[in-house]
PLY file of the C-alpha trace (Angstrom):
ply
format ascii 1.0
element vertex 321
property float x
property float y
property float z
element edge 320
property int vertex1
property int vertex2
end_header
-21.54 18.85 -10.89
-24.60 19.94 -8.91
-24.19 21.83 -5.68
-24.09 19.57 -2.67
-26.62 20.51 -0.02
-25.59 20.18 3.62
-27.14 17.24 5.42
-28.63 19.21 8.30
-30.01 19.46 10.88
-28.56 16.42 12.59
-30.35 14.24 15.10
-28.74 12.35 17.97
-29.42 9.04 19.65
-27.51 7.10 22.30
-26.45 3.48 21.91
-24.68 1.43 24.55
-21.37 3.25 23.99
-21.95 6.13 21.57
-24.02 9.23 21.06
-24.51 8.95 17.31
-25.16 12.03 15.20
-27.16 11.26 12.07
-29.19 12.82 9.31
-32.61 11.48 8.39
-34.91 12.08 5.44
-37.81 10.42 3.66
-41.08 8.90 4.84
-40.99 7.34 8.30
-43.15 4.44 7.14
-40.94 3.47 4.20
-38.28 0.78 4.00
-35.23 2.04 5.89
-31.75 2.26 4.38
-28.65 3.18 6.37
-25.99 4.91 4.27
-22.53 4.40 5.78
-19.58 6.58 4.83
-15.90 5.74 4.55
-12.50 7.15 5.55
-11.39 9.89 5.03
-14.86 11.12 4.13
-18.08 12.05 5.92
-21.85 11.86 5.57
-21.81 14.31 2.67
-20.69 11.53 0.37
-24.45 10.91 0.30
-25.69 14.49 -0.12
-27.01 13.78 -3.62
-28.03 10.18 -2.90
-30.36 11.03 -0.02
-33.04 12.92 -1.99
-33.02 10.30 -4.74
-33.78 7.54 -2.24
-36.25 9.62 -0.23
-38.16 10.26 -3.45
-38.16 6.48 -4.02
-39.98 5.93 -0.73
-37.04 5.06 1.53
-36.56 6.28 5.06
-32.90 7.31 4.79
-30.57 7.42 7.80
-26.98 8.67 7.40
-24.87 8.38 10.58
-21.46 9.79 11.35
-19.26 6.78 12.14
-17.41 6.52 15.45
-14.61 9.06 15.62
-16.25 11.29 13.01
-18.29 14.48 13.16
-20.41 15.04 16.28
-20.63 11.31 17.14
-19.11 10.85 20.60
-18.16 8.06 22.97
-20.23 8.14 26.16
-17.33 7.13 28.41
-13.69 8.18 28.51
-12.74 4.57 29.33
-14.24 2.97 26.22
-11.45 1.78 23.88
-11.24 3.99 20.81
-11.30 0.98 18.55
-11.60 1.26 14.79
-11.61 -2.50 14.14
-14.13 -4.03 11.77
-16.15 -5.77 14.50
-16.67 -2.45 16.28
-17.89 -0.76 13.12
-20.34 -3.57 12.40
-21.59 -3.72 15.98
-22.20 0.03 15.87
-24.63 -0.47 12.98
-26.75 -2.95 14.92
-26.59 -0.83 18.08
-27.82 2.19 16.10
-30.69 0.17 14.67
-31.61 -0.93 18.19
-31.52 2.64 19.48
-33.77 3.80 16.66
-36.23 0.93 17.17
-35.41 -0.39 13.72
-35.92 -4.18 13.48
-34.54 -4.48 9.93
-32.99 -2.22 7.31
-31.12 -2.13 4.05
-27.43 -1.31 4.49
-25.34 0.49 1.88
-21.78 1.74 2.05
-18.25 2.03 0.73
-14.82 1.79 2.37
-15.23 1.74 6.20
-18.98 2.06 5.82
-19.12 -0.79 3.33
-17.09 -2.92 5.73
-19.47 -2.09 8.59
-22.39 -3.09 6.38
-20.67 -6.34 5.34
-19.97 -7.25 8.97
-23.54 -6.54 10.04
-24.97 -8.49 7.11
-22.71 -11.49 7.77
-23.15 -11.67 11.55
-26.74 -10.41 11.92
-28.47 -11.41 8.65
-31.87 -11.45 10.36
-31.55 -7.66 10.78
-30.50 -6.87 7.20
-32.98 -6.68 4.32
-30.26 -6.30 1.73
-26.73 -5.00 1.17
-25.14 -2.56 -1.26
-21.35 -2.74 -1.09
-18.77 -0.89 -3.14
-15.78 -3.20 -3.85
-17.82 -6.29 -2.98
-16.77 -8.40 0.05
-14.99 -6.18 2.55
-14.56 -8.35 5.64
-10.84 -8.27 6.38
-8.79 -11.47 6.37
-6.45 -10.31 9.12
-4.66 -13.66 9.21
-3.44 -12.93 5.66
-2.50 -9.31 6.35
1.21 -9.97 5.88
0.70 -11.16 2.30
1.96 -8.35 0.03
0.07 -6.88 -2.89
1.76 -5.81 -6.10
4.05 -2.77 -5.62
1.79 -0.34 -7.46
-1.14 -1.09 -5.16
1.08 -1.04 -2.09
2.17 2.47 -3.07
-1.47 3.56 -3.08
-1.89 2.29 0.45
0.99 4.35 1.82
-1.15 5.60 4.69
-1.68 2.05 6.01
2.03 1.96 6.88
2.35 5.62 7.79
-0.31 5.09 10.45
1.71 2.27 12.02
4.22 4.86 13.19
4.14 7.61 15.78
5.24 9.95 12.99
2.01 8.98 11.22
-0.01 9.68 14.35
1.52 13.14 14.57
0.99 13.81 10.87
-2.67 12.80 10.91
-3.35 14.78 14.07
-1.58 17.85 12.70
-3.26 18.05 9.28
-6.03 15.51 8.62
-7.38 17.60 5.75
-4.17 17.38 3.73
-3.84 13.66 4.45
-7.37 13.28 3.08
-6.53 15.36 -0.01
-3.72 13.00 -1.00
-5.91 9.93 -0.44
-8.84 11.43 -2.35
-6.65 12.17 -5.38
-5.30 8.64 -5.50
-8.64 6.97 -4.74
-10.56 8.92 -7.37
-8.27 10.25 -10.10
-11.20 11.32 -12.32
-13.19 13.07 -9.59
-12.86 16.88 -9.86
-13.74 17.48 -6.22
-13.95 21.05 -5.10
-12.08 22.67 -2.25
-15.34 23.16 -0.39
-16.08 19.42 -0.66
-12.81 18.66 1.11
-13.24 21.44 3.66
-16.72 20.24 4.58
-15.55 16.66 5.02
-12.59 17.84 7.07
-14.92 19.38 9.64
-15.86 15.81 10.49
-12.19 15.05 11.24
-12.19 17.53 14.14
-13.75 14.84 16.36
-11.49 14.41 19.44
-11.28 10.65 18.86
-10.64 10.77 15.11
-6.91 10.12 15.25
-7.15 7.28 17.77
-9.97 5.50 15.93
-8.27 5.82 12.53
-4.89 4.62 13.77
-6.40 1.66 15.58
-8.33 0.66 12.46
-5.19 0.39 10.33
-2.96 -1.01 13.03
-5.48 -3.72 13.88
-6.16 -4.78 10.29
-2.42 -5.23 9.70
-1.91 -7.18 12.93
0.02 -4.43 14.75
-2.58 -3.73 17.47
-4.82 -6.05 19.47
-8.55 -5.79 19.18
-10.66 -4.42 22.01
-11.79 -7.16 24.38
-15.55 -6.57 23.91
-15.24 -7.51 20.24
-13.11 -10.65 20.61
-15.94 -13.09 19.90
-17.11 -11.13 16.88
-13.58 -10.94 15.48
-13.23 -14.70 15.91
-16.32 -15.18 13.78
-15.08 -12.70 11.19
-11.78 -14.57 10.97
-13.78 -17.38 9.38
-14.79 -14.99 6.56
-18.52 -15.66 6.96
-20.70 -15.50 3.85
-23.19 -12.79 2.98
-26.53 -14.59 2.76
-28.83 -11.59 2.28
-29.63 -10.12 -1.16
-26.70 -8.01 -2.33
-25.76 -5.56 -5.04
-22.03 -4.96 -5.38
-20.38 -2.14 -7.29
-16.94 -1.40 -8.67
-15.92 2.00 -10.00
-14.00 1.73 -13.26
-11.86 4.73 -12.22
-10.98 3.58 -8.71
-7.32 4.39 -8.26
-6.62 1.77 -5.59
-9.18 -0.99 -6.10
-9.20 -2.31 -9.67
-12.68 -3.06 -10.97
-13.69 -6.69 -11.38
-16.57 -8.65 -12.83
-17.46 -9.83 -9.34
-16.38 -13.42 -9.86
-13.38 -13.24 -7.52
-15.67 -12.63 -4.53
-18.65 -14.70 -5.67
-17.98 -17.45 -3.11
-18.66 -14.99 -0.30
-22.18 -14.17 -1.51
-24.51 -17.13 -1.06
-27.75 -15.19 -1.45
-29.03 -13.48 -4.61
-26.50 -11.00 -5.94
-26.02 -8.51 -8.75
-22.67 -6.95 -9.64
-22.29 -3.71 -11.58
-19.35 -1.64 -12.78
-19.77 2.13 -12.86
-18.02 4.21 -15.52
-15.78 7.07 -14.39
-16.42 6.36 -10.71
-13.63 6.20 -8.18
-13.56 4.94 -4.60
-16.03 7.50 -3.22
-18.67 6.16 -5.58
-21.83 7.61 -3.99
-20.49 11.16 -4.17
-19.01 10.75 -7.62
-21.93 8.88 -9.18
-24.96 9.39 -6.90
-27.49 8.19 -9.48
-25.68 4.86 -9.86
-25.45 4.36 -6.11
-29.12 5.20 -5.56
-30.05 2.83 -8.38
-28.12 0.05 -6.64
-30.17 0.58 -3.47
-33.37 0.38 -5.50
-31.98 -2.70 -7.23
-31.35 -4.52 -3.96
-34.90 -3.77 -2.83
-36.18 -5.21 -6.11
-33.87 -8.19 -5.75
-35.22 -8.92 -2.29
-38.81 -8.63 -3.45
-38.18 -10.89 -6.44
-36.44 -13.45 -4.27
-39.25 -13.37 -1.69
-41.89 -13.79 -4.39
-40.01 -16.74 -5.86
-39.83 -18.45 -2.47
-43.39 -17.65 -1.42
-45.65 -20.73 -1.15
-48.17 -20.90 -3.99
-50.96 -22.17 -1.79
-51.57 -25.14 -4.08
-52.17 -28.51 -2.49
-49.16 -30.83 -2.65
-49.60 -34.54 -3.37
-48.33 -36.40 -0.32
-49.16 -39.91 -1.44
0 1
1 2
2 3
3 4
4 5
5 6
6 7
7 8
8 9
9 10
10 11
11 12
12 13
13 14
14 15
15 16
16 17
17 18
18 19
19 20
20 21
21 22
22 23
23 24
24 25
25 26
26 27
27 28
28 29
29 30
30 31
31 32
32 33
33 34
34 35
35 36
36 37
37 38
38 39
39 40
40 41
41 42
42 43
43 44
44 45
45 46
46 47
47 48
48 49
49 50
50 51
51 52
52 53
53 54
54 55
55 56
56 57
57 58
58 59
59 60
60 61
61 62
62 63
63 64
64 65
65 66
66 67
67 68
68 69
69 70
70 71
71 72
72 73
73 74
74 75
75 76
76 77
77 78
78 79
79 80
80 81
81 82
82 83
83 84
84 85
85 86
86 87
87 88
88 89
89 90
90 91
91 92
92 93
93 94
94 95
95 96
96 97
97 98
98 99
99 100
100 101
101 102
102 103
103 104
104 105
105 106
106 107
107 108
108 109
109 110
110 111
111 112
112 113
113 114
114 115
115 116
116 117
117 118
118 119
119 120
120 121
121 122
122 123
123 124
124 125
125 126
126 127
127 128
128 129
129 130
130 131
131 132
132 133
133 134
134 135
135 136
136 137
137 138
138 139
139 140
140 141
141 142
142 143
143 144
144 145
145 146
146 147
147 148
148 149
149 150
150 151
151 152
152 153
153 154
154 155
155 156
156 157
157 158
158 159
159 160
160 161
161 162
162 163
163 164
164 165
165 166
166 167
167 168
168 169
169 170
170 171
171 172
172 173
173 174
174 175
175 176
176 177
177 178
178 179
179 180
180 181
181 182
182 183
183 184
184 185
185 186
186 187
187 188
188 189
189 190
190 191
191 192
192 193
193 194
194 195
195 196
196 197
197 198
198 199
199 200
200 201
201 202
202 203
203 204
204 205
205 206
206 207
207 208
208 209
209 210
210 211
211 212
212 213
213 214
214 215
215 216
216 217
217 218
218 219
219 220
220 221
221 222
222 223
223 224
224 225
225 226
226 227
227 228
228 229
229 230
230 231
231 232
232 233
233 234
234 235
235 236
236 237
237 238
238 239
239 240
240 241
241 242
242 243
243 244
244 245
245 246
246 247
247 248
248 249
249 250
250 251
251 252
252 253
253 254
254 255
255 256
256 257
257 258
258 259
259 260
260 261
261 262
262 263
263 264
264 265
265 266
266 267
267 268
268 269
269 270
270 271
271 272
272 273
273 274
274 275
275 276
276 277
277 278
278 279
279 280
280 281
281 282
282 283
283 284
284 285
285 286
286 287
287 288
288 289
289 290
290 291
291 292
292 293
293 294
294 295
295 296
296 297
297 298
298 299
299 300
300 301
301 302
302 303
303 304
304 305
305 306
306 307
307 308
308 309
309 310
310 311
311 312
312 313
313 314
314 315
315 316
316 317
317 318
318 319
319 320
């Protein structure tokens, strides 16, 4: 595997509640794509994707999510929420802070969920979506419905984080918690110790534990959502469709999320959509198969352009008689 270059230096911008640390590359006049990382990972999931997209003419912005890296809450009184509405709202707030009217959104895991939420609730701001594991808006009302035992075993940390023992364990050694999750999520990914150590530096954020625990406790119905996001969560409970152009991806070596042909989530995508499976890729698909992820971002740009051209008026006179 090629050496991963550090995404540095970072820039910072303030939203309504966060100071967001982010990396930026590519031409400022190009189409913008936000690359959104998952848990327990960091922005370096995209270290090899960024130059590929910059060379394709994209302005590339890679933010540290709330509770990760140098991103910080502006107030001590702001709830350290990790719920899906908060993650999606952060995307739009970042776009506002950067003066970015519209952008492509691409992500996996938490970042994919943030992108799904933003695309569903603010479609006028989203040019197109790339989402690993397809539709990621959580159906919290169905959270008590069990999966098959093998998949439940892979999600051990969901239940660990419901306990105070889990809080203590995550706070004590987030790097080793991540190691176990990485191995299960991506059984064919020969990640290096330095990959894990670099990501773990992002876990040193003082709000990491609180944000992570709230995310899993909320999605399973064991913690209330933060009041500022109540209306957004009510809309998400309806499982709103994704109407913007979308490219969805499944890794064929994802240890926790079995690959599909996309049909099981097709009802959630009412705009133009392509679905691809990626050989030998696990859950951290952009880091494991950067070329495939970058190609998906280019594909969604092409899909949008094709769709726009198809819908563009021809200029020919219509017979109104």
